N, C-alpha and C positions, 0 to 999 in steps of 0.2 A: 708386626709391631716395629715401628721405627724407634731406635734407641741410640743415643749418643752421650758419651761421658765428656764433660767439658772441665778442663783442669785450670786452676790458677796456681802457677808455680811459685809466685811470691809468698803466698800464704799456705801452700800445700793443701788447698781445698778442692774437693771434687763436687761437681754439680751435674745435673742430668736433664736432658731434653728427650722426651719420649712421647709416644702416643700412636694413634691410628691414622695412617695416611689416607686410607680409603674412605673414612668417614670425616676426615679433616678436623681432628681434635687432638692437639698437642698440649703437653704440660711441661713445666720445669719444676724440679725439686732442688731446694737449697741454692737458689741463685745468688751469685756473687755480684756486688755492685759494679765491679770492673768488667764484667763479662756480658752485660745486657745486650750490647750490640751484636755479640757473637751468637747468643741464643736467637735473636731476631733474624740474623742472616741465615742461620742454619734452617730455621723454620720456613723462611721465605724460599730457600732453595728446594726444600722438600715439598713446598706447595700446600702447607697446612698452617692454620693460625694457632697461636698459643691461647688456649681458653681457660687454663687453670695454672696456678702457681702454688706450690706446697713448700712448707718448711717442716723439717723433721723436729725442730725445736728452735727456740730463740737462741741465736748464736752469740758466743762471747769473744770470738777471735777475729771476726770480720764483719763488715757492714753488709747487710742483705741487699740484694737487688730487687726484692719483691716490690717495693713501692713503685719504682720506675717501670718495671715490667707491667704491673697492673695499670699504671697511668697510660702507657703507650699501646697496650693491647686491649684493654677492657676485660682482661682475664679475671676470674674469680680467685681470691686468695683463700687458702686453707691453712689452718694451724691446729695443733693438738689442743683439745679442750684443756683449760687451765693454764695456757701459756702466759697469760697476763698481758697479751698484746692489746694496746689501747685503740688501734685503728679498726675500722670495719672489716670483718672477715668471717668466713664460715668456720665453725669448729668441727673437728673430727673426733669422735669417741672411738675407743677400741672396737674393732669389728666393722666400722663403717666402710662402705664401698663407694667409690666414685667411678662412674662409667665414662670412658673416653672412647667411644666407638667400640671396636673389638677389644680394646685394651681396658682391663679393669684394674683399679688400684684399691687395695685392701689395707686399711690402717691397722697396724699391729702395735699396741702400746708396749713400749720398751723403756720404762723409766730407769734411772740410775745415774746417767750422765746429767740429766735434768729431770725434775719431777714430771714435767710435761714433755715427753719425748716419744715419737712414733718412728717405727720402721714402716716402709711402704712396700707391700708385696704386689708384684705385677704379674698379671696373667694375660696372655694373648689368646683370646678365645677363637680366633680364626685358625689357630694351630692345635691348641690343646686346652683342656680344663685344668691342667696342672700348673702351679706357679712356676715362673721362669726366672724372675729376678727379684731380689730383695734389696731395697735401698735402705741401708742401716744407719745413716746419719753418723752420730758419734757413739754408738753403742758397741757393735762388733766391727772391728777394723781388720785390715789385712796384717796379720802378725801381732796384733795387740788388741786391747779393748779401750774404750773411752775412759777418761779420768772422771772421778766422782766429786771433785772439790770446787767446781766453778759455779754451781747453781743452787747449792743447798748448804744449810748450816751444820747439819749432822752428817759429816762426811762419811763416817763409818756406816751409818744406816744407808746412805746413798750407794756405797760400795756393795753392801749386801743386797740392796734392791737390784743393782745392775747384775749381780750374779744370778738372781732369779729370772731376770729378763732374758739373759743369755741362755741359761740352761732350760728354762721352761717354755720360752717363746721362740727365740731364733734357732736354737739347735734342735727344735722339734720339726723344723722344715726339712724337706728331702735334701739329701747330700748334693744332688746335682743342681740345686738352685744357685744361680749366679749371685755372688755377693758384691754389691756396689756400695762402698763406704763413702763417708763424707770427708775423709782425709787420707793422706799418704805420707811417706817419709818426709820429715822436715816440719811437720805440724807439732805445736806444743800440746795438742789434745791427746797425744799418746807418747810412749817411750820407745817401743821397739817396732815401729811401723815399717812395713815393707815399702820399697820404692815402686813396686808394682801395684797400681791402684785398683786391682780387680782380683777376685778369687771366687771360690765356691764355699758353700756351707760345709761340705764334706772335707775339703782341703783344710779349712780352718779348724774343724773338729779334730783332725789328725795332727796338725803341725803348729797351731797357735799356742805358744808356750803359756800365755796368760790363762788358757783354759785347762792346762794340765795340772790341776790341783785336786786335793782330796775332798774338798767341800767348801762350803760358804765361808767358814772361819779362815781357812788358808788363803782363799781367794781375796778376801777383804784385807788381810794382813799384807799380802804381797802387793796389792794394788796401792795401798797407802804408803808403801816404802818409797822414799826417794822421788816424790812427785816433782815434776819439773816446775819452773817458775810459771806463774799465771800469765796469760797473754797481756801484752802492753795495752793500756787503756781499756781493760776488761769491763769495768763498771760503765764507762762511757759508751762502749759498743753495745752492751746489753740494753742500756737505756735507749739508745738510738733505734735499736731493732724492735723495741716495744712501743715506740712513740707513734703518734698519729701520722698517717700518711699525708 
């Protein structure tokens, strides 16, 4: 499996280009509007076309590069079911699988940061049947977890939902699965994020302070304390990312 993390240091966003080189099927997850040329250049150098574009959720802190990528490549866009996106796209429900040659992507519903939020679990079947990477979007981050107040009215319930997504879904993955988040230090989508934009499920289980709580009540209370300011132009960015391509 080809796998590249592509970072935008202005917004502290991480996006991903990956797929099967031997079968010529690449995909991008959480593309940033400012990095479209970089995804295309990487794919061109690897000799494989981008055939799919995925969002973990509708973003509130940056404008998505999905529309331009779809227009320039003819790739199929995918979003979680219930995202509210107005443009034509394929919806993914919990448990759906998209096959990209030997690379398989499994949609894992992880609501809490947003009602419609997926993590994407990647398996390289040319090497193993065991999951290798999980792209966690804004749910489980390196050193922290996502904030619950950008996409829902009942913020406490969103925090509790996130707790269940973390403990029942993501932390149920094997410890050696590579954790590839949607943000790193500097993002307003977390408070104690590491400047290292990659980790493992096991390392975060042991050392992520946001997870070291006695249960759902303590987690929600801690998460709701001292939330950072919302992203600038939040409502405008969400509306743009849901609009027609």
